[in-house]
N, C-alpha and C positions, 0 to 999 in steps of 0.2 A: 465496285470502288467507289464510284462518284456518290452513290448513294451513303456510303458509310462517312464518307468526306464531308458530305451535308451535315447528316446526325453529328458527327466530330464538333462540326463546326456552330450548331447549335447549343449542344451541350458546353460548350465553352462559353456560350453568352450565357447560357441561365445561370452557370458559374459565377462569372463573374457577376452579375446582378447580386447572389446571393450574395458574395464575399462584399460588396459595397453595403448590403443593407446590415449584414453582420457588424462593421467596422464601425457604421454609424450607431449601430444599438450599444457595442462595448465603450464608443466615446463618448456619447451622450446619454445612456441611460442604464448602464451596468457599473460603473468605474464608483461611482459614489456611495452604491449601495454595497459593494466589495470594502470600499473604506471602514463602511459600518461596520460591516461583519467581522473585519481583521482586530477591529475594537475591542470586541466583545471576548472575554478571557473564558470561553467556552472548552474545557479539557475535557476528553472524555473520561467515561466516570471511573476507571481504573487509576486516574491521576487524582483526581478530586472528589472525594469521600461525600465532598457538601454539595452534590453537583443538582439533586434534588431539593435542596433547600434554596439556594444562591440564585439557581432558575437561571442561571447562563445560557447553556443548550435549550432551551424553553424561548429566550429572547433571541437566539440566532435563529431558530426556527420560525419564529414569526417574524421578523424581519426578513427573510428568507422568501415565506409562503406570501407575505404582501406585496412583495417587489412581482412574484410571479399573478397573479391576481391581476395588477395593474399593468401589464403586459396585453391584457384582453384578445388572447388568442381565440380563433373561431371554435366552440368546442370544447372549450377548456375549462376543467373543474379544480380547484384545487384545496387541499386541509389539511391540517397538523391533527393527527390521531395520535391520542397519549394514550396508553395503559398503565393503568397506579402502578407507580415503585419502578416504571420502564422510562428507558429514552424516548423520546419522541421522535415520528419519523413523518416526514413531509409525503401524501401522496397527489399526484397529478394525473389526472386521466386527458387524452385528447382525443374527439372524437377523428375517425378516419375520415378524411376529404371525400373519397367514395365510399358510399357507404354499402358496396358488395365485398369491400374488405374483412375478411374475418378473424385474419389472424393478428397478434399484438404484438409490437415491438415494446420489450421492457428495458429501460434505461435506469444508470444506477450511478449516485453519489453517495457521500457522506457530508456532515458539517461540524462534525466533534474535530478536536483537535490535539497535537501531542501536548507535552509541556511546554512551557514558553522557553529554558535556558538564557532568560534575560540577560545576564552577568557575561554572557559569550558573544553577545551580537556585536557587530563590528561598529563603532563611532558613528553617532546620528543616526542610527537603526535601533529597530527594537519589534519585541514579537506583536504587539499590541498597538505600534504607531505606523500605520502604512504610509509608506515613501515611495516615490516613484524616483529610479535611478538608472541614468544608461536604458532606457528604455524595458527596466525590470520594476517590478510591482513586489514592494519588500514587506513581509508580513507574515507571524503565524497562520497557518491553513490558505493562504492566495494560492496556493498550489497543490495543494492536501489539505481540503479536497475541493475549497469554496466556490471553486470556479465552475464548480461542475453542472451544479442545475442553471447559472445564467448560460452556460452554453448548450445545456440541453435543449432550456424552454426561446432561447435567441435563435438555433439553429432551425426549430420549427416555424419560428415567427417569421424567419427570412421566408421559409418556403411558402408560405401562406402569403406573405406579401408579394411575392412573385409571380405566384398561380402555378407553383408547383404542387403535384399529387403529393400526400401521403398515409399512411395505414393508421390504426389504431394505436397509440403509445400510452404508456403508463411511463411515469417516472417516479422512482422511491428515493428518497434521499434520508439516509437514516443519521442515528445520531451516538452509535457506540462501534463503530468499525476498528477506531484505534484501540479500542478493548479486545477486539476477537469478535465482534457482531453479535454478541450474547442475545440482545434483545430481537433481534431482526427476525428470526426464525417463527417467534412468536406472532409478529405483524403478518407473515407471508402465510403462514397458516389459515392466520383468520381471513386473510383477503385473496386465499387461491382462488373463491369461484370467481371472485371480481378481475382474475387475471386471463383467465380466456386461454385460449393456444399460442401459446407462446413460441412465433418461429425463430425471433433474434434478436440478440442480447446485447446491449451496448452498456460497457463499464468504460465511466468517467476515472478513473483513478489509478492509473497506472505509470509506466513512464515512455520517454524515446531517448533513445541512445544517440542522438542528436537533436539540431533543429532545422534539419535541410528537408527532411522527407518526414511523411505519414509513417507510424511506426505502430506495428500489431504487436500486441504481447500474447506469446503461444503458451506459455506455462508460467506457473508462479508457485514458489516453493513453501512448503508448510511449516510451522514454526511450534516447537515446545519449550515451553520456560519454566523455570522452577527456583527455588530459592534452595540451593545445597549449604550445610550448615556442619561443622565438626566443631564439637566442643570435648575439653578432657578435664577441666579442671571447674571449679563451684565458684570461684573467685581468682582474680588476677595475683599474680605472687613476682615478689623479686627475683631477675632473671639471673642472677647473683645465684640465688638459690635453687633455684628450678631447671635452667638449660643445663643439658646432660642427664636429667633424671627424668625430667616429662618432654615428651616430645612437642614441640611447637605444633599449634592448632593449624599453622597455616602449610606446614611442612606436610601434615597428614592430609590437610583439604588440596594441596596438590597431587597427592598421592593419587588421592582419589578421583582428581581430575584425570591423572593419566589413562586411567582404565577407557574413559571415554574417547578423549585427543591423546595424538602424538605431538608433544609440544615442541619437537624438532621441525617436524613438516606442515602440522596443522591436521593434517589428517585424520578422521575420525575412523577410532578404530573398529566398533563391533560391525559386523556385517548387517547387521539387522536393521541401519540406519543406511544402507545404499540400496539401489535399483539400477537396473541395466537401461541404461539411457537408450530412447527409439532412436532408430537410425535416422529419421528425418529430423529430428532433431540435432542430430549430431552436424548432418549436412547442413542445416540454419544455420549454426555457428560459425561454420568455416566461410559461410557465404556474408554473415555478418563481420567476421574478423577482417576479410578483405577490405566490405566497407569503411568499418572503423578505425582497422590500423591501432596505432598505437595510443591513440585516445583513450581507447579501452582503458589504459591505466593512470595514461597521463592527466585525466581530468581529474584525478583523485588530488585532494588536498597535500600530499606529501610534503614532510621539509625537506629540507635541500641533504643530498645523498640517499635519502631510503630507496629503499625497493619495494617491487611488487613481490607477489609470490613467486612469480615467475613471468620470464616475457614472453613466453608460446601463448599468442594471441588466443588459440581456440580453448585452450587448458582453462584459461582466466575467465572466459565465456562460460564455459561447463562447469565450472567452480561457481559460479556465482546462481547457475541457473537450474543444476540437476545435482550439487553434491553438497553434502550436509557439510555443516561447518557450527562450531562454535566460538560464541562472543560473551563477554566476560561483562556484563552493563551496571552492575553496582554491589556494591560491598558493605559491609557492618562487622562493628567487631573490633574497628581499628581507629585510634584517635590520628587526627589531623598531625603530618608530620611534624609541625611545630610544637605541637604539645605531647607528644610519643613521649614519657618515661622509661625506664630500663625497668619494665615488667612483661613478664612471661602471661600473654592474655589468655584467658578463658576459652575462647573460642573463635572461629571466623567462618563470617559466611557470604559466599556470592551470588549475586543472583544471573542464571546461567541464559541466556538465548542462545536454544539450536534451530536453525534454519536447516529442513528436512527435503527431499526429493518429492516434485511435485506427486507423484503417484504413491508416496508411501502412505500406510496406514498409521496417521498421527495416533491415535487412541490406543493402538496397540502399544507401538513405540514408546508411548509417555510411560506407560507401566513397566516395559523391561528397562527403561533408562532409570529409572527409579531403582528398580531389582538391580542393576550394575551397578550402582554408584551407593547402595547403604548396605548391601551385604558384606560378610565378612570382614568389619572394619579393621582398621591397624589399631594397636593397641586395644585394641576391642573401646576405641575413641566410640563416642554418640556422634552419630552421623544419621542426619535426614533429609529429604528432599521436598521442601513444603511447598505448598499452594501451588502444585505445579496446574501447568494449563494447556490446550494445544488446541491449535486449529488447521484444518488439512491444506493440502496444496491443491492445484487443479492441473490439467493438460487438457489445451484446446482439441477438441474433435477438427478432423479436417475439414478446411473451406470449401464448399461449394464454389463450382467456376462461377457461375453468376456474383456471388460477393468477391471471392479474388476479384475477378475482371474490375468490379467497382471502386473497390480499395484501390487498387494500383494506377486507375484511372483519375482518381479522385487526388491521389497524390501527385501524379504527373502535372495536372491541371494546374494546382496549387502551389505546386515547388518545384517542378521540374523534373523531379526524378523519383522513381517508382516507390510503391509501398516496400517496407523490410520487414523483417520477423525477426523476434529473440524472445527470450526466456528471462523473466524478473529474479529478482532473489527476493523480492519482499512477499506478502501474505496477503489475500482479499479471501477472505473464506468463504464468505457467501457465494463466490462463484462455485466453489463446489456443491455447494446446495441446488444452487440453480442448476446447474448441468445435472446432478440427480432427477431435479423435479421434471426439466424439459430435456429430455435426452435428444430428442428432434434438434433442437434450436439450434442455430449459429451462432459465432461470438466474434465482437467485436470487443476489444479490451484494448484500449490506449489509453492517454494522458500527455499529462507538460511537462512531467518531473524527467529534468533532462540533466546534461552535464552541469554540476553546481549549482542546481536547484535547490538541493540541500533539504529535502524534507524530514522533518523529526529532528534536525541540528538548527544550527545559528543562522542565521541569515537568509532563510528559507525565501526564496523568490517564484515570481510566474514572471 
C-alpha cells in the first residue's frame, strides 16, 4: 500500500509538470496561430464547390503544418500530402522515445469547417473573427476541430519536455470530415504500410457532456441524408384555380415523410432503421443520467416554455445515441414568406438528415429508405430521393483494464472526478473504417464539444 501511495504521488507530480508545460504552450505558443486558423474561411468541400480553386483548405493546412514544424519535437516529421483533386491531409510522425516500442498510437483530427452562418452570430462575434469572451474562444472551427492538432502535438511535446516516455505516434489531420471523409480512405490505404501495428487510436473530434471531468465517447450514430422532392405541376398556377383539383406538393411531401416518421412522436417507423441496444450501453446511459441530471436537456437553447421530447433522462440519452431520428435541414421550392403569392407551387423539396444507430448498416439502409420514399407515390406524383449519401456509425470495443484505469486516473488527477462514458449523436465515419482495419486496437474518442459549444451552429466556442 505504501508503494502504491509513493507511485501515486510520483504520478501526481509528473502530471502537474505536464499540465504546467501545456498551459504555457497554449498561452504563449498556440492561441495566436489558432486565431489565424479561425480567420480562414476553409469550408468543407460539400459546402464550397470552389474549394480547390480558392485554396482555403490548403492555406489552413499550410498554417497548421508550419506550426507543427516549429515545435521541434524529437523524432518529428510533418508534411502536407495532397492527391490531385482531393483535399489535403497533414501527416505527422513522431518516433518512439523507447526504440524497443513497436506499436503505433494513431491520433486523428480535422481542419475543415462547417458553413459560417454569419448572420446568426451574437453581437460582436462572427465565424471568422476570433474573440475571447468569458474564458471562451469564439470562432468557426475553434472547437470543431481546429484545436485537435495543437492538443495532440503539445501533449507529446509536454511528455518530452518533462522526460516522460512515449510510443511511436502517427497524427493525421484531414480536410474533408465535415463532408463525410470521402478523401481520407484513399490516403489511409496509401499510407497503410507506414502506419504499422496500431494498438491505440485517439480521436480528438468528439464531445463532453460537461466540463467537470474527462468523457469518453463509446458510440457514434451513423448518418444518411438526401434530398426528397415531390413534383405535381409543370409550373405554378393560381391557387384559386388549382386548389381542390391538384394536391398541394407540400401535403404530398408530408404524406411521404409519414412513411418514415411518426409526426406526433418523432419515432422512426421502419423497423429496419432500429437495432437492439447493447446492455452495457443501457447501463452507461443510466450512470450518465445520474451524473448529468436535468442538464441533459436544460443545456439546449430552448425558447421560454418549450419542452424536451420527454423528461425521462435515460430515454433522452438513448434517443441521442442509439435511436434513429429525422431532421429536415433545408428546403427548396418555397418563396420567402414576405414574397409569397397565392400560387400552387409546382414542387416541394427538403433535405433530410437521418441519424441512425451506431451498428446499423448504412449502405443497406440508404437503399431501403430510397425505396420506401419513392414507391407508390400519392396521386402518381413525381417523387425522388436525390443525392443520397451515408456514413457508418461506430460502437467502441470494450476497454482493456489498463486503459480504463489510466483514463480514470487522469480524470481524477486533473478534474477531481473520474472518467465517464456516453454515446454521441454525431458521426465520425472514419472511426468505423479504423476499427475494421485495426480490430485489436483500443479507442479513446474524446473532445471539447460540451454544453452550448454549438459546433455547426452560430457562436461556436472553445
